[in-house]
Biotite code that builds the C-alpha atoms (Angstrom):
import biotite.structure as struc

atoms = struc.array([
    struc.Atom([7.494, -51.615, 12.376], chain_id="A", res_id=1, res_name="UNK", atom_name="CA", element="C"),
    struc.Atom([5.825, -48.826, 13.372], chain_id="A", res_id=2, res_name="UNK", atom_name="CA", element="C"),
    struc.Atom([8.509, -46.000, 11.682], chain_id="A", res_id=3, res_name="UNK", atom_name="CA", element="C"),
    struc.Atom([8.123, -48.143, 8.439], chain_id="A", res_id=4, res_name="UNK", atom_name="CA", element="C"),
    struc.Atom([4.228, -47.047, 8.666], chain_id="A", res_id=5, res_name="UNK", atom_name="CA", element="C"),
    struc.Atom([4.902, -43.489, 9.120], chain_id="A", res_id=6, res_name="UNK", atom_name="CA", element="C"),
    struc.Atom([7.126, -43.418, 6.520], chain_id="A", res_id=7, res_name="UNK", atom_name="CA", element="C"),
    struc.Atom([3.583, -45.283, 4.196], chain_id="A", res_id=8, res_name="UNK", atom_name="CA", element="C"),
    struc.Atom([1.932, -42.906, 5.253], chain_id="A", res_id=9, res_name="UNK", atom_name="CA", element="C"),
    struc.Atom([3.932, -39.579, 4.900], chain_id="A", res_id=10, res_name="UNK", atom_name="CA", element="C"),
    struc.Atom([4.862, -41.115, 0.846], chain_id="A", res_id=11, res_name="UNK", atom_name="CA", element="C"),
    struc.Atom([1.103, -41.736, 0.553], chain_id="A", res_id=12, res_name="UNK", atom_name="CA", element="C"),
    struc.Atom([0.565, -38.288, 1.766], chain_id="A", res_id=13, res_name="UNK", atom_name="CA", element="C"),
    struc.Atom([3.154, -36.636, -0.649], chain_id="A", res_id=14, res_name="UNK", atom_name="CA", element="C"),
    struc.Atom([1.921, -38.918, -3.809], chain_id="A", res_id=15, res_name="UNK", atom_name="CA", element="C"),
    struc.Atom([-1.568, -37.336, -3.270], chain_id="A", res_id=16, res_name="UNK", atom_name="CA", element="C"),
    struc.Atom([-0.707, -33.933, -2.308], chain_id="A", res_id=17, res_name="UNK", atom_name="CA", element="C"),
    struc.Atom([1.664, -33.984, -6.462], chain_id="A", res_id=18, res_name="UNK", atom_name="CA", element="C"),
    struc.Atom([-1.187, -35.395, -7.727], chain_id="A", res_id=19, res_name="UNK", atom_name="CA", element="C"),
    struc.Atom([-3.245, -32.121, -7.003], chain_id="A", res_id=20, res_name="UNK", atom_name="CA", element="C"),
    struc.Atom([-0.270, -30.208, -7.838], chain_id="A", res_id=21, res_name="UNK", atom_name="CA", element="C"),
    struc.Atom([-0.079, -31.429, -11.370], chain_id="A", res_id=22, res_name="UNK", atom_name="CA", element="C"),
    struc.Atom([-4.029, -31.724, -12.011], chain_id="A", res_id=23, res_name="UNK", atom_name="CA", element="C"),
    struc.Atom([-4.095, -27.791, -10.990], chain_id="A", res_id=24, res_name="UNK", atom_name="CA", element="C"),
    struc.Atom([-0.870, -27.421, -13.025], chain_id="A", res_id=25, res_name="UNK", atom_name="CA", element="C"),
    struc.Atom([-2.563, -29.175, -15.970], chain_id="A", res_id=26, res_name="UNK", atom_name="CA", element="C"),
    struc.Atom([-6.193, -27.170, -15.207], chain_id="A", res_id=27, res_name="UNK", atom_name="CA", element="C"),
    struc.Atom([-4.481, -23.652, -15.560], chain_id="A", res_id=28, res_name="UNK", atom_name="CA", element="C"),
    struc.Atom([-2.664, -24.625, -18.904], chain_id="A", res_id=29, res_name="UNK", atom_name="CA", element="C"),
    struc.Atom([-5.912, -26.125, -20.049], chain_id="A", res_id=30, res_name="UNK", atom_name="CA", element="C"),
    struc.Atom([-6.917, -24.116, -23.479], chain_id="A", res_id=31, res_name="UNK", atom_name="CA", element="C"),
    struc.Atom([-10.744, -22.958, -23.326], chain_id="A", res_id=32, res_name="UNK", atom_name="CA", element="C"),
    struc.Atom([-11.977, -23.263, -26.464], chain_id="A", res_id=33, res_name="UNK", atom_name="CA", element="C"),
    struc.Atom([-14.818, -21.020, -25.097], chain_id="A", res_id=34, res_name="UNK", atom_name="CA", element="C"),
    struc.Atom([-12.524, -18.193, -24.731], chain_id="A", res_id=35, res_name="UNK", atom_name="CA", element="C"),
    struc.Atom([-12.985, -15.066, -26.589], chain_id="A", res_id=36, res_name="UNK", atom_name="CA", element="C"),
    struc.Atom([-9.827, -13.977, -28.036], chain_id="A", res_id=37, res_name="UNK", atom_name="CA", element="C"),
    struc.Atom([-9.917, -9.997, -27.239], chain_id="A", res_id=38, res_name="UNK", atom_name="CA", element="C"),
    struc.Atom([-6.278, -8.894, -28.192], chain_id="A", res_id=39, res_name="UNK", atom_name="CA", element="C"),
    struc.Atom([-2.945, -10.936, -30.083], chain_id="A", res_id=40, res_name="UNK", atom_name="CA", element="C"),
    struc.Atom([0.435, -10.905, -28.419], chain_id="A", res_id=41, res_name="UNK", atom_name="CA", element="C"),
    struc.Atom([3.332, -10.383, -30.983], chain_id="A", res_id=42, res_name="UNK", atom_name="CA", element="C"),
    struc.Atom([6.600, -10.810, -29.550], chain_id="A", res_id=43, res_name="UNK", atom_name="CA", element="C"),
    struc.Atom([9.101, -9.664, -32.124], chain_id="A", res_id=44, res_name="UNK", atom_name="CA", element="C"),
    struc.Atom([9.272, -7.220, -35.237], chain_id="A", res_id=45, res_name="UNK", atom_name="CA", element="C"),
    struc.Atom([6.221, -5.703, -36.601], chain_id="A", res_id=46, res_name="UNK", atom_name="CA", element="C"),
    struc.Atom([7.569, -5.044, -39.689], chain_id="A", res_id=47, res_name="UNK", atom_name="CA", element="C"),
    struc.Atom([9.793, -7.156, -41.741], chain_id="A", res_id=48, res_name="UNK", atom_name="CA", element="C"),
    struc.Atom([12.203, -7.015, -45.118], chain_id="A", res_id=49, res_name="UNK", atom_name="CA", element="C"),
    struc.Atom([12.994, -10.461, -46.582], chain_id="A", res_id=50, res_name="UNK", atom_name="CA", element="C"),
    struc.Atom([15.235, -11.548, -49.389], chain_id="A", res_id=51, res_name="UNK", atom_name="CA", element="C"),
    struc.Atom([13.030, -13.565, -51.715], chain_id="A", res_id=52, res_name="UNK", atom_name="CA", element="C"),
    struc.Atom([13.090, -16.911, -50.635], chain_id="A", res_id=53, res_name="UNK", atom_name="CA", element="C"),
    struc.Atom([13.910, -16.528, -46.635], chain_id="A", res_id=54, res_name="UNK", atom_name="CA", element="C"),
    struc.Atom([11.490, -17.446, -44.029], chain_id="A", res_id=55, res_name="UNK", atom_name="CA", element="C"),
    struc.Atom([10.396, -15.884, -40.618], chain_id="A", res_id=56, res_name="UNK", atom_name="CA", element="C"),
    struc.Atom([8.042, -17.620, -38.244], chain_id="A", res_id=57, res_name="UNK", atom_name="CA", element="C"),
    struc.Atom([5.822, -15.520, -36.313], chain_id="A", res_id=58, res_name="UNK", atom_name="CA", element="C"),
    struc.Atom([5.691, -15.753, -32.078], chain_id="A", res_id=59, res_name="UNK", atom_name="CA", element="C"),
    struc.Atom([2.479, -14.709, -31.192], chain_id="A", res_id=60, res_name="UNK", atom_name="CA", element="C"),
    struc.Atom([-0.169, -15.460, -28.188], chain_id="A", res_id=61, res_name="UNK", atom_name="CA", element="C"),
    struc.Atom([-4.076, -15.216, -27.394], chain_id="A", res_id=62, res_name="UNK", atom_name="CA", element="C"),
    struc.Atom([-5.259, -12.833, -24.968], chain_id="A", res_id=63, res_name="UNK", atom_name="CA", element="C"),
    struc.Atom([-6.146, -14.134, -22.245], chain_id="A", res_id=64, res_name="UNK", atom_name="CA", element="C"),
    struc.Atom([-3.779, -17.015, -21.662], chain_id="A", res_id=65, res_name="UNK", atom_name="CA", element="C"),
    struc.Atom([-6.273, -19.756, -21.806], chain_id="A", res_id=66, res_name="UNK", atom_name="CA", element="C"),
    struc.Atom([-7.739, -18.978, -25.215], chain_id="A", res_id=67, res_name="UNK", atom_name="CA", element="C"),
    struc.Atom([-6.648, -21.549, -27.698], chain_id="A", res_id=68, res_name="UNK", atom_name="CA", element="C"),
    struc.Atom([-4.452, -20.363, -30.521], chain_id="A", res_id=69, res_name="UNK", atom_name="CA", element="C"),
    struc.Atom([-5.353, -22.568, -32.847], chain_id="A", res_id=70, res_name="UNK", atom_name="CA", element="C"),
    struc.Atom([-8.021, -20.046, -33.062], chain_id="A", res_id=71, res_name="UNK", atom_name="CA", element="C"),
    struc.Atom([-6.200, -17.763, -34.984], chain_id="A", res_id=72, res_name="UNK", atom_name="CA", element="C"),
    struc.Atom([-5.751, -17.598, -38.895], chain_id="A", res_id=73, res_name="UNK", atom_name="CA", element="C"),
    struc.Atom([-2.733, -15.700, -40.570], chain_id="A", res_id=74, res_name="UNK", atom_name="CA", element="C"),
    struc.Atom([-3.652, -14.258, -44.120], chain_id="A", res_id=75, res_name="UNK", atom_name="CA", element="C"),
    struc.Atom([-2.008, -11.768, -46.608], chain_id="A", res_id=76, res_name="UNK", atom_name="CA", element="C"),
    struc.Atom([-2.999, -9.727, -48.769], chain_id="A", res_id=77, res_name="UNK", atom_name="CA", element="C"),
    struc.Atom([0.222, -10.004, -51.657], chain_id="A", res_id=78, res_name="UNK", atom_name="CA", element="C"),
    struc.Atom([0.573, -13.585, -52.031], chain_id="A", res_id=79, res_name="UNK", atom_name="CA", element="C"),
    struc.Atom([2.993, -12.762, -54.750], chain_id="A", res_id=80, res_name="UNK", atom_name="CA", element="C"),
    struc.Atom([5.467, -10.865, -52.266], chain_id="A", res_id=81, res_name="UNK", atom_name="CA", element="C"),
    struc.Atom([4.641, -13.286, -48.964], chain_id="A", res_id=82, res_name="UNK", atom_name="CA", element="C"),
    struc.Atom([2.930, -16.237, -48.366], chain_id="A", res_id=83, res_name="UNK", atom_name="CA", element="C"),
    struc.Atom([1.689, -17.294, -44.986], chain_id="A", res_id=84, res_name="UNK", atom_name="CA", element="C"),
    struc.Atom([0.899, -21.379, -43.262], chain_id="A", res_id=85, res_name="UNK", atom_name="CA", element="C"),
    struc.Atom([-1.885, -21.854, -40.738], chain_id="A", res_id=86, res_name="UNK", atom_name="CA", element="C"),
    struc.Atom([0.884, -21.103, -37.826], chain_id="A", res_id=87, res_name="UNK", atom_name="CA", element="C"),
    struc.Atom([2.542, -18.044, -38.404], chain_id="A", res_id=88, res_name="UNK", atom_name="CA", element="C"),
    struc.Atom([5.215, -18.902, -41.022], chain_id="A", res_id=89, res_name="UNK", atom_name="CA", element="C"),
    struc.Atom([5.856, -16.378, -43.317], chain_id="A", res_id=90, res_name="UNK", atom_name="CA", element="C"),
    struc.Atom([7.690, -16.896, -46.766], chain_id="A", res_id=91, res_name="UNK", atom_name="CA", element="C"),
    struc.Atom([8.921, -14.093, -49.008], chain_id="A", res_id=92, res_name="UNK", atom_name="CA", element="C"),
    struc.Atom([8.195, -15.318, -52.883], chain_id="A", res_id=93, res_name="UNK", atom_name="CA", element="C"),
    struc.Atom([8.916, -11.811, -54.697], chain_id="A", res_id=94, res_name="UNK", atom_name="CA", element="C"),
    struc.Atom([9.913, -8.446, -54.465], chain_id="A", res_id=95, res_name="UNK", atom_name="CA", element="C"),
    struc.Atom([7.415, -5.774, -53.305], chain_id="A", res_id=96, res_name="UNK", atom_name="CA", element="C"),
    struc.Atom([5.411, -5.504, -50.274], chain_id="A", res_id=97, res_name="UNK", atom_name="CA", element="C"),
    struc.Atom([2.696, -7.786, -48.363], chain_id="A", res_id=98, res_name="UNK", atom_name="CA", element="C"),
    struc.Atom([0.921, -7.173, -44.622], chain_id="A", res_id=99, res_name="UNK", atom_name="CA", element="C"),
    struc.Atom([-0.232, -9.907, -42.701], chain_id="A", res_id=100, res_name="UNK", atom_name="CA", element="C"),
    struc.Atom([-2.972, -10.269, -40.754], chain_id="A", res_id=101, res_name="UNK", atom_name="CA", element="C"),
    struc.Atom([-3.099, -12.500, -37.728], chain_id="A", res_id=102, res_name="UNK", atom_name="CA", element="C"),
    struc.Atom([-6.737, -12.094, -36.317], chain_id="A", res_id=103, res_name="UNK", atom_name="CA", element="C"),
    struc.Atom([-9.287, -14.287, -34.141], chain_id="A", res_id=104, res_name="UNK", atom_name="CA", element="C"),
    struc.Atom([-12.874, -13.373, -32.405], chain_id="A", res_id=105, res_name="UNK", atom_name="CA", element="C"),
    struc.Atom([-12.852, -9.746, -31.860], chain_id="A", res_id=106, res_name="UNK", atom_name="CA", element="C"),
    struc.Atom([-8.366, -8.991, -32.264], chain_id="A", res_id=107, res_name="UNK", atom_name="CA", element="C"),
    struc.Atom([-6.195, -8.397, -34.891], chain_id="A", res_id=108, res_name="UNK", atom_name="CA", element="C"),
    struc.Atom([-3.005, -7.462, -35.191], chain_id="A", res_id=109, res_name="UNK", atom_name="CA", element="C"),
    struc.Atom([-0.661, -7.359, -38.433], chain_id="A", res_id=110, res_name="UNK", atom_name="CA", element="C"),
    struc.Atom([3.030, -7.279, -39.469], chain_id="A", res_id=111, res_name="UNK", atom_name="CA", element="C"),
    struc.Atom([3.787, -4.985, -42.655], chain_id="A", res_id=112, res_name="UNK", atom_name="CA", element="C"),
    struc.Atom([6.648, -7.330, -44.957], chain_id="A", res_id=113, res_name="UNK", atom_name="CA", element="C"),
    struc.Atom([9.110, -6.388, -47.442], chain_id="A", res_id=114, res_name="UNK", atom_name="CA", element="C"),
    struc.Atom([10.627, -8.229, -50.081], chain_id="A", res_id=115, res_name="UNK", atom_name="CA", element="C"),
    struc.Atom([13.622, -7.151, -51.313], chain_id="A", res_id=116, res_name="UNK", atom_name="CA", element="C"),
    struc.Atom([13.315, -7.181, -55.572], chain_id="A", res_id=117, res_name="UNK", atom_name="CA", element="C"),
    struc.Atom([16.398, -9.248, -56.340], chain_id="A", res_id=118, res_name="UNK", atom_name="CA", element="C"),
    struc.Atom([18.546, -6.720, -59.249], chain_id="A", res_id=119, res_name="UNK", atom_name="CA", element="C"),
    struc.Atom([19.341, -9.916, -62.082], chain_id="A", res_id=120, res_name="UNK", atom_name="CA", element="C"),
    struc.Atom([20.480, -7.095, -63.242], chain_id="A", res_id=121, res_name="UNK", atom_name="CA", element="C"),
    struc.Atom([23.906, -6.517, -62.038], chain_id="A", res_id=122, res_name="UNK", atom_name="CA", element="C"),
    struc.Atom([24.462, -10.413, -61.807], chain_id="A", res_id=123, res_name="UNK", atom_name="CA", element="C"),
    struc.Atom([24.913, -10.430, -65.518], chain_id="A", res_id=124, res_name="UNK", atom_name="CA", element="C"),
    struc.Atom([26.786, -6.449, -66.228], chain_id="A", res_id=125, res_name="UNK", atom_name="CA", element="C"),
    struc.Atom([29.828, -7.143, -67.879], chain_id="A", res_id=126, res_name="UNK", atom_name="CA", element="C"),
    struc.Atom([32.037, -7.928, -70.957], chain_id="A", res_id=127, res_name="UNK", atom_name="CA", element="C"),
    struc.Atom([31.486, -11.170, -73.144], chain_id="A", res_id=128, res_name="UNK", atom_name="CA", element="C"),
    struc.Atom([34.550, -12.299, -75.463], chain_id="A", res_id=129, res_name="UNK", atom_name="CA", element="C"),
    struc.Atom([33.185, -15.086, -78.064], chain_id="A", res_id=130, res_name="UNK", atom_name="CA", element="C"),
    struc.Atom([32.629, -15.359, -81.424], chain_id="A", res_id=131, res_name="UNK", atom_name="CA", element="C"),
    struc.Atom([30.122, -14.497, -83.957], chain_id="A", res_id=132, res_name="UNK", atom_name="CA", element="C"),
    struc.Atom([28.292, -14.006, -87.009], chain_id="A", res_id=133, res_name="UNK", atom_name="CA", element="C"),
    struc.Atom([26.147, -11.920, -89.281], chain_id="A", res_id=134, res_name="UNK", atom_name="CA", element="C"),
    struc.Atom([23.333, -13.491, -92.244], chain_id="A", res_id=135, res_name="UNK", atom_name="CA", element="C"),
    struc.Atom([22.287, -9.880, -94.189], chain_id="A", res_id=136, res_name="UNK", atom_name="CA", element="C"),
    struc.Atom([21.565, -10.880, -97.512], chain_id="A", res_id=137, res_name="UNK", atom_name="CA", element="C"),
    struc.Atom([18.506, -7.671, -97.550], chain_id="A", res_id=138, res_name="UNK", atom_name="CA", element="C"),
    struc.Atom([21.528, -6.055, -97.312], chain_id="A", res_id=139, res_name="UNK", atom_name="CA", element="C"),
    struc.Atom([23.880, -7.740, -99.248], chain_id="A", res_id=140, res_name="UNK", atom_name="CA", element="C"),
    struc.Atom([26.284, -9.232, -97.044], chain_id="A", res_id=141, res_name="UNK", atom_name="CA", element="C"),
    struc.Atom([26.468, -12.830, -97.256], chain_id="A", res_id=142, res_name="UNK", atom_name="CA", element="C"),
    struc.Atom([26.925, -15.229, -93.988], chain_id="A", res_id=143, res_name="UNK", atom_name="CA", element="C"),
    struc.Atom([30.118, -13.777, -92.046], chain_id="A", res_id=144, res_name="UNK", atom_name="CA", element="C"),
    struc.Atom([31.552, -15.708, -89.201], chain_id="A", res_id=145, res_name="UNK", atom_name="CA", element="C"),
    struc.Atom([32.980, -12.441, -87.090], chain_id="A", res_id=146, res_name="UNK", atom_name="CA", element="C"),
    struc.Atom([35.506, -14.059, -84.599], chain_id="A", res_id=147, res_name="UNK", atom_name="CA", element="C"),
    struc.Atom([37.108, -12.368, -81.676], chain_id="A", res_id=148, res_name="UNK", atom_name="CA", element="C"),
    struc.Atom([33.558, -10.572, -80.706], chain_id="A", res_id=149, res_name="UNK", atom_name="CA", element="C"),
    struc.Atom([33.014, -8.605, -77.376], chain_id="A", res_id=150, res_name="UNK", atom_name="CA", element="C"),
    struc.Atom([29.350, -7.501, -75.821], chain_id="A", res_id=151, res_name="UNK", atom_name="CA", element="C"),
    struc.Atom([29.325, -5.107, -73.044], chain_id="A", res_id=152, res_name="UNK", atom_name="CA", element="C"),
    struc.Atom([26.365, -5.276, -70.679], chain_id="A", res_id=153, res_name="UNK", atom_name="CA", element="C"),
    struc.Atom([26.335, -2.357, -68.518], chain_id="A", res_id=154, res_name="UNK", atom_name="CA", element="C"),
    struc.Atom([23.837, -1.766, -65.146], chain_id="A", res_id=155, res_name="UNK", atom_name="CA", element="C"),
    struc.Atom([21.069, 0.621, -65.966], chain_id="A", res_id=156, res_name="UNK", atom_name="CA", element="C"),
    struc.Atom([18.437, 0.317, -63.650], chain_id="A", res_id=157, res_name="UNK", atom_name="CA", element="C"),
    struc.Atom([17.018, -1.685, -61.576], chain_id="A", res_id=158, res_name="UNK", atom_name="CA", element="C"),
    struc.Atom([16.204, -4.936, -63.756], chain_id="A", res_id=159, res_name="UNK", atom_name="CA", element="C"),
    struc.Atom([18.141, -3.775, -66.686], chain_id="A", res_id=160, res_name="UNK", atom_name="CA", element="C"),
    struc.Atom([21.110, -3.335, -68.833], chain_id="A", res_id=161, res_name="UNK", atom_name="CA", element="C"),
    struc.Atom([22.000, -1.963, -71.645], chain_id="A", res_id=162, res_name="UNK", atom_name="CA", element="C"),
    struc.Atom([24.356, -3.011, -74.519], chain_id="A", res_id=163, res_name="UNK", atom_name="CA", element="C"),
    struc.Atom([27.134, -2.121, -76.971], chain_id="A", res_id=164, res_name="UNK", atom_name="CA", element="C"),
    struc.Atom([28.757, -3.925, -79.601], chain_id="A", res_id=165, res_name="UNK", atom_name="CA", element="C"),
    struc.Atom([30.691, -2.852, -82.288], chain_id="A", res_id=166, res_name="UNK", atom_name="CA", element="C"),
    struc.Atom([30.558, -5.124, -85.955], chain_id="A", res_id=167, res_name="UNK", atom_name="CA", element="C"),
    struc.Atom([33.668, -5.027, -88.375], chain_id="A", res_id=168, res_name="UNK", atom_name="CA", element="C"),
    struc.Atom([31.257, -5.109, -92.122], chain_id="A", res_id=169, res_name="UNK", atom_name="CA", element="C"),
    struc.Atom([33.518, -5.504, -95.596], chain_id="A", res_id=170, res_name="UNK", atom_name="CA", element="C"),
    struc.Atom([32.142, -1.714, -97.798], chain_id="A", res_id=171, res_name="UNK", atom_name="CA", element="C"),
    struc.Atom([29.645, -0.941, -94.353], chain_id="A", res_id=172, res_name="UNK", atom_name="CA", element="C"),
    struc.Atom([32.610, -0.106, -92.154], chain_id="A", res_id=173, res_name="UNK", atom_name="CA", element="C"),
    struc.Atom([31.404, -0.821, -88.960], chain_id="A", res_id=174, res_name="UNK", atom_name="CA", element="C"),
    struc.Atom([27.833, -1.574, -87.302], chain_id="A", res_id=175, res_name="UNK", atom_name="CA", element="C"),
    struc.Atom([27.480, -0.649, -83.965], chain_id="A", res_id=176, res_name="UNK", atom_name="CA", element="C"),
    struc.Atom([24.768, -1.663, -81.689], chain_id="A", res_id=177, res_name="UNK", atom_name="CA", element="C"),
    struc.Atom([23.243, -0.107, -78.939], chain_id="A", res_id=178, res_name="UNK", atom_name="CA", element="C"),
    struc.Atom([20.037, -0.803, -77.010], chain_id="A", res_id=179, res_name="UNK", atom_name="CA", element="C"),
    struc.Atom([18.325, -1.592, -73.789], chain_id="A", res_id=180, res_name="UNK", atom_name="CA", element="C"),
    struc.Atom([17.469, -5.122, -72.342], chain_id="A", res_id=181, res_name="UNK", atom_name="CA", element="C"),
    struc.Atom([15.027, -6.627, -69.167], chain_id="A", res_id=182, res_name="UNK", atom_name="CA", element="C"),
    struc.Atom([16.949, -9.567, -67.487], chain_id="A", res_id=183, res_name="UNK", atom_name="CA", element="C"),
    struc.Atom([14.858, -12.001, -65.886], chain_id="A", res_id=184, res_name="UNK", atom_name="CA", element="C"),
    struc.Atom([15.614, -15.042, -64.085], chain_id="A", res_id=185, res_name="UNK", atom_name="CA", element="C"),
    struc.Atom([14.573, -18.642, -63.957], chain_id="A", res_id=186, res_name="UNK", atom_name="CA", element="C"),
    struc.Atom([16.772, -20.841, -61.745], chain_id="A", res_id=187, res_name="UNK", atom_name="CA", element="C"),
    struc.Atom([20.292, -20.724, -62.790], chain_id="A", res_id=188, res_name="UNK", atom_name="CA", element="C"),
    struc.Atom([19.726, -19.099, -66.165], chain_id="A", res_id=189, res_name="UNK", atom_name="CA", element="C"),
    struc.Atom([18.579, -15.554, -67.476], chain_id="A", res_id=190, res_name="UNK", atom_name="CA", element="C"),
    struc.Atom([17.090, -14.561, -69.755], chain_id="A", res_id=191, res_name="UNK", atom_name="CA", element="C"),
    struc.Atom([17.246, -11.464, -72.143], chain_id="A", res_id=192, res_name="UNK", atom_name="CA", element="C"),
    struc.Atom([14.633, -9.645, -73.999], chain_id="A", res_id=193, res_name="UNK", atom_name="CA", element="C"),
    struc.Atom([14.525, -5.829, -75.293], chain_id="A", res_id=194, res_name="UNK", atom_name="CA", element="C"),
    struc.Atom([15.184, -3.602, -78.045], chain_id="A", res_id=195, res_name="UNK", atom_name="CA", element="C"),
    struc.Atom([17.762, -1.429, -79.791], chain_id="A", res_id=196, res_name="UNK", atom_name="CA", element="C"),
    struc.Atom([19.274, -0.060, -82.975], chain_id="A", res_id=197, res_name="UNK", atom_name="CA", element="C"),
    struc.Atom([22.131, 0.533, -85.064], chain_id="A", res_id=198, res_name="UNK", atom_name="CA", element="C"),
    struc.Atom([24.257, 3.133, -86.168], chain_id="A", res_id=199, res_name="UNK", atom_name="CA", element="C"),
    struc.Atom([23.903, 5.228, -89.137], chain_id="A", res_id=200, res_name="UNK", atom_name="CA", element="C"),
    struc.Atom([24.794, 3.237, -92.343], chain_id="A", res_id=201, res_name="UNK", atom_name="CA", element="C"),
    struc.Atom([25.468, 4.026, -95.636], chain_id="A", res_id=202, res_name="UNK", atom_name="CA", element="C"),
    struc.Atom([22.031, 4.274, -97.334], chain_id="A", res_id=203, res_name="UNK", atom_name="CA", element="C"),
    struc.Atom([19.928, 1.959, -94.452], chain_id="A", res_id=204, res_name="UNK", atom_name="CA", element="C"),
    struc.Atom([20.266, 4.362, -92.245], chain_id="A", res_id=205, res_name="UNK", atom_name="CA", element="C"),
    struc.Atom([19.713, 3.691, -88.913], chain_id="A", res_id=206, res_name="UNK", atom_name="CA", element="C"),
    struc.Atom([17.846, 0.150, -88.322], chain_id="A", res_id=207, res_name="UNK", atom_name="CA", element="C"),
    struc.Atom([15.601, -1.010, -84.658], chain_id="A", res_id=208, res_name="UNK", atom_name="CA", element="C"),
    struc.Atom([16.637, -3.932, -83.794], chain_id="A", res_id=209, res_name="UNK", atom_name="CA", element="C"),
    struc.Atom([14.844, -6.947, -81.239], chain_id="A", res_id=210, res_name="UNK", atom_name="CA", element="C"),
    struc.Atom([17.351, -7.935, -78.786], chain_id="A", res_id=211, res_name="UNK", atom_name="CA", element="C"),
    struc.Atom([16.866, -11.879, -77.256], chain_id="A", res_id=212, res_name="UNK", atom_name="CA", element="C"),
    struc.Atom([19.010, -14.081, -74.982], chain_id="A", res_id=213, res_name="UNK", atom_name="CA", element="C"),
    struc.Atom([20.216, -16.311, -72.654], chain_id="A", res_id=214, res_name="UNK", atom_name="CA", element="C"),
    struc.Atom([23.293, -16.943, -70.066], chain_id="A", res_id=215, res_name="UNK", atom_name="CA", element="C"),
    struc.Atom([23.567, -20.079, -68.881], chain_id="A", res_id=216, res_name="UNK", atom_name="CA", element="C"),
    struc.Atom([24.657, -20.933, -65.392], chain_id="A", res_id=217, res_name="UNK", atom_name="CA", element="C"),
    struc.Atom([28.302, -21.397, -66.521], chain_id="A", res_id=218, res_name="UNK", atom_name="CA", element="C"),
    struc.Atom([27.733, -17.917, -67.732], chain_id="A", res_id=219, res_name="UNK", atom_name="CA", element="C"),
    struc.Atom([27.485, -18.518, -70.944], chain_id="A", res_id=220, res_name="UNK", atom_name="CA", element="C"),
    struc.Atom([25.953, -15.862, -73.145], chain_id="A", res_id=221, res_name="UNK", atom_name="CA", element="C"),
    struc.Atom([23.548, -16.948, -76.243], chain_id="A", res_id=222, res_name="UNK", atom_name="CA", element="C"),
    struc.Atom([22.407, -13.517, -77.698], chain_id="A", res_id=223, res_name="UNK", atom_name="CA", element="C"),
    struc.Atom([20.240, -13.234, -80.894], chain_id="A", res_id=224, res_name="UNK", atom_name="CA", element="C"),
    struc.Atom([20.005, -9.917, -82.725], chain_id="A", res_id=225, res_name="UNK", atom_name="CA", element="C"),
    struc.Atom([17.562, -9.066, -85.407], chain_id="A", res_id=226, res_name="UNK", atom_name="CA", element="C"),
    struc.Atom([17.840, -6.156, -87.250], chain_id="A", res_id=227, res_name="UNK", atom_name="CA", element="C"),
    struc.Atom([15.038, -4.477, -89.292], chain_id="A", res_id=228, res_name="UNK", atom_name="CA", element="C"),
    struc.Atom([12.382, -7.700, -88.887], chain_id="A", res_id=229, res_name="UNK", atom_name="CA", element="C"),
    struc.Atom([15.213, -10.006, -90.311], chain_id="A", res_id=230, res_name="UNK", atom_name="CA", element="C"),
    struc.Atom([17.121, -7.295, -92.601], chain_id="A", res_id=231, res_name="UNK", atom_name="CA", element="C"),
    struc.Atom([19.768, -8.504, -90.729], chain_id="A", res_id=232, res_name="UNK", atom_name="CA", element="C"),
    struc.Atom([19.978, -11.109, -87.878], chain_id="A", res_id=233, res_name="UNK", atom_name="CA", element="C"),
    struc.Atom([23.456, -11.503, -86.111], chain_id="A", res_id=234, res_name="UNK", atom_name="CA", element="C"),
    struc.Atom([24.554, -14.468, -83.317], chain_id="A", res_id=235, res_name="UNK", atom_name="CA", element="C"),
    struc.Atom([27.005, -14.500, -80.170], chain_id="A", res_id=236, res_name="UNK", atom_name="CA", element="C"),
    struc.Atom([28.577, -16.920, -78.059], chain_id="A", res_id=237, res_name="UNK", atom_name="CA", element="C"),
    struc.Atom([30.577, -16.306, -75.495], chain_id="A", res_id=238, res_name="UNK", atom_name="CA", element="C"),
    struc.Atom([31.500, -16.561, -71.892], chain_id="A", res_id=239, res_name="UNK", atom_name="CA", element="C"),
    struc.Atom([32.160, -12.921, -69.581], chain_id="A", res_id=240, res_name="UNK", atom_name="CA", element="C"),
    struc.Atom([35.664, -12.651, -68.536], chain_id="A", res_id=241, res_name="UNK", atom_name="CA", element="C"),
    struc.Atom([37.156, -9.990, -65.766], chain_id="A", res_id=242, res_name="UNK", atom_name="CA", element="C"),
    struc.Atom([39.797, -8.023, -66.875], chain_id="A", res_id=243, res_name="UNK", atom_name="CA", element="C"),
])
């Protein structure tokens, strides 16, 4: 009986000691809302390079350590390039540069973010084979189907391709189209817009052109060329081929 009482007493003391230790640990980790944040520690890169659509979680902590991290605010100076959430999650939106600022009380830190431009022009460059159709009543040419056509879209610069095509036309020999096209993308579809010109044609000379088109998710190109404000219209439909 005496031994049991000794063990019971020892057990009670151990429980009390554990409770005191737990309370002490809880006090040590307790966030003090009144603590003034004097500095902010950012663990990780202070300069980020991201692709559009990707994300990066900032790793941060206020100083002193018992200050409440919920007091920290996150802002971006260019939301078109990068946004940031309330917990420091950075999301890349579009090509360019942005600065993310983490701040509270008397402290602030910044993270520079570079978001890569996705060069859609490189995605669509290539040779497209298909069928064309030319309407040029003003030039004395009735509607003319032109099968077996080739359109070349060659990479020119960031977001731009050059277009070349040769259209055989009875009585005119060949209409050579050349132009520069800007490329954008929405979802899985590419949009083409640009201007160009024809070669020197008998009687008519060099004619300006307006170029527009779409490339679908399956790689099909639908191209519309308006020559000299409707004097001639050329439509092409085809797909890119590997040579």
